C-alpha positions in Angstrom: -7.8 10.3 -5.3 -9.4 13.8 -5.3 -7.6 17.0 -4.6 -9.0 17.4 -1.1 -7.8 13.9 -0.1 -4.3 14.6 -1.5 -4.1 17.9 0.4 -5.0 16.1 3.6 -2.1 13.7 3.1 0.3 16.5 2.3 -0.8 18.3 5.5 -0.4 15.1 7.7 3.0 14.0 6.2 5.1 15.6 8.9 3.4 13.9 11.8 2.4 10.6 10.1 5.1 8.5 11.8 4.1 9.9 15.2 0.9 8.0 15.1 1.5 4.7 16.9 -1.4 3.0 15.1 0.3 3.6 11.7 3.4 2.0 13.1 1.6 -1.0 14.6 -0.4 -1.5 11.4 2.7 -1.5 9.3 4.4 -4.0 11.7 1.4 -6.3 11.6 1.3 -6.2 7.8 5.1 -6.8 7.5 4.9 -9.7 9.9 2.2 -11.4 7.8 4.1 -10.7 4.6 7.2 -12.3 6.0 5.2 -15.5 6.7 3.9 -15.7 3.2 6.6 -14.5 0.9 10.2 -15.9 0.7 12.0 -12.5 0.8 15.7 -12.4 -0.2 18.0 -9.4 -0.4 18.3 -10.0 -4.1 14.6 -9.0 -4.6 13.6 -5.7 -6.1 10.5 -4.1 -4.6 8.0 -1.4 -5.4 5.8 0.2 -2.8 2.8 1.9 -4.3 1.3 4.7 -2.2 4.3 4.4 0.1 3.6 7.5 2.2 6.5 8.0 4.5 7.8 4.5 3.8 6.9 2.9 7.1 6.3 -0.6 5.6 9.4 -0.4 3.4 11.7 0.6 6.2 10.5 -2.4 8.2 11.2 -4.7 5.2 14.4 -3.0 3.9 16.9 -5.5 5.4 15.1 -8.4 3.7 15.1 -6.8 0.2 17.4 -5.4 -2.3 16.4 -2.3 -4.3 13.1 -0.6 -3.1 11.3 2.1 -5.0 8.8 4.1 -2.9 6.1 5.8 -5.0 3.5 8.3 -3.9 1.4 11.1 -5.4 1.7 13.2 -2.2 4.8 15.5 -2.6 5.0 16.0 1.1 5.0 12.3 1.9 7.8 11.8 -0.6 9.8 14.6 1.0 9.5 12.8 4.3 10.5 9.5 2.7 13.5 11.2 1.1 14.6 12.7 4.4 14.3 9.3 6.1 16.3 7.5 3.4 19.1 10.2 3.5 19.2 9.9 7.3 19.4 6.1 7.2 22.3 6.1 4.7 20.5 3.3 2.8 21.7 3.3 -0.9 19.0 0.8 -2.1 15.9 2.9 -1.5 14.6 5.8 -3.6 11.4 7.8 -3.4 9.4 9.0 -6.4 6.7 11.6 -6.6 4.4 10.2 -9.3 0.6 10.0 -9.8 0.5 6.4 -11.0 -3.1 6.7 -12.2 -2.1 9.4 -14.6 1.6 8.7 -15.4 3.5 5.6 -16.3 6.6 4.1 -14.8 8.9 1.5 -16.4 10.6 -1.2 -14.4 10.6 -4.8 -13.4 10.1 -5.9 -9.8 10.0 -9.1 -7.8 7.3 -7.8 -5.5 4.8 -4.9 -5.4 3.1 -4.1 -2.0 0.7 -1.5 -0.9 -1.1 -0.7 2.4 -4.3 1.3 2.9 -4.0 2.8 -0.6 -6.3 0.9 -2.9 -9.5 2.3 -1.4 -8.3 5.8 -2.5 -7.7 4.6 -6.1 -10.3 5.7 -8.7 -9.4 3.2 -11.5 -8.5 0.0 -9.8 -8.6 -2.0 -13.1 -5.9 0.3 -14.6 -3.7 0.0 -11.5 -4.0 -3.8 -11.6 -2.9 -3.8 -15.2 0.1 -1.6 -14.4 1.0 -3.8 -11.5 1.0 -6.9 -13.8 3.3 -5.1 -16.3 5.7 -4.1 -13.5 5.9 -7.5 -11.7 8.3 -10.1 -13.1 6.7 -13.5 -14.0 6.3 -15.5 -10.8 6.7 -12.3 -8.8 4.4 -11.3 -6.0 1.7 -8.7 -5.3 0.6 -7.9 -1.8 -2.4 -5.6 -1.0 -3.4 -4.6 2.5 -6.7 -2.6 2.8 -10.1 -2.4 4.4 -12.6 -5.1 4.2 -16.0 -3.8 3.0 -17.4 -1.3 5.5 -20.4 1.0 5.8 -18.6 4.2 4.8 -18.1 5.4 8.4 -14.3 5.0 8.3 -13.8 8.2 6.2 -17.3 9.6 6.7 -19.3 11.9 4.5 -17.6 13.5 1.5 -15.3 10.6 0.9 -15.3 9.7 -2.8 -13.2 6.5 -2.7 -14.2 2.9 -2.0 -15.9 1.8 1.2 -13.5 -1.1 1.7 -13.5 -4.2 -0.5 -15.3 -7.5 -1.1 -12.1 -9.6 -1.3 -13.8 -12.3 -3.5 -14.5 -9.6 -6.1 -10.9 -8.4 -5.8 -9.7 -12.0 -6.3 -11.8 -12.3 -9.5 -10.4 -9.0 -10.8 -6.8 -10.1 -10.2 -7.4 -13.5 -11.8 -8.6 -11.7 -14.9 -5.5 -9.6 -14.9 -3.2 -12.6 -14.8 -2.6 -13.4 -11.1 -3.0 -16.7 -9.3 -2.5 -18.3 -5.9 -4.5 -15.5 -4.3 -4.8 -15.7 -0.5 -6.6 -13.3 1.7 -6.4 -13.1 5.5 -7.3 -10.6 8.2 -4.0 -9.1 9.6 -5.0 -6.0 11.7 -7.9 -4.2 13.2 -8.1 -0.4 13.3 -10.1 1.0 16.2 -11.4 4.3 14.8 -13.8 7.0 15.9 -16.6 7.7 13.5 -18.3 11.0 12.9 -20.8 10.3 15.7 -18.0 9.7 18.1 -18.4 6.0 18.4 -15.3 3.8 18.4 -15.7 1.1 15.7 -13.5 -1.8 14.6 -12.3 -1.9 11.0 -10.5 -5.1 10.0 -7.7 -5.0 7.5 -7.0 -7.8 5.1 -3.7 -8.8 3.5 -4.1 -10.3 0.0 -1.1 -11.9 -1.7 -0.9 -13.2 -5.3 1.5 -14.5 -7.8 1.9 -13.1 -11.3 1.5 -15.6 -14.1 
């Protein structure tokens, strides 16, 4: 993620949870995750690119310890405030740029939503995910299907969504199996020309070998 994109997330952190689309998207992803993964309150979880923790807060009563990581300091500040207000002792938020810095731990599940298309070195992140997930643990990725670049518009340096078959091959090479991909939400978004377009979101789940 470049500096301009990071600054944008810092600037939007305070109002992030006021966007009803963000809430509906997280609810849709959580609903599909619950169908696919046998959550228990003994499971340890890691949310990569957690933002304000919307998804983790929906799932928190189904999980044990949850680590929320993000490279936006302002997003993490919002997460920390929400955790403190909730009184939840099993959640902690960490300000780390995971593409540059390492983190040690072992988790039953890693999940992420709308983050991967901002990641420069996906191969590196997949390797780090594999190291963090326990054998037979789960990985869940929600992101954009391949699109024409109009979602972010000119100047965006990340990925224009993903070919999920290619992602599947990458994950298999990194030691994941039982990979399932399914559409789980549609974002109705105005492009730079003012047209409202539909951008479908997939949820990919996998098991670590």
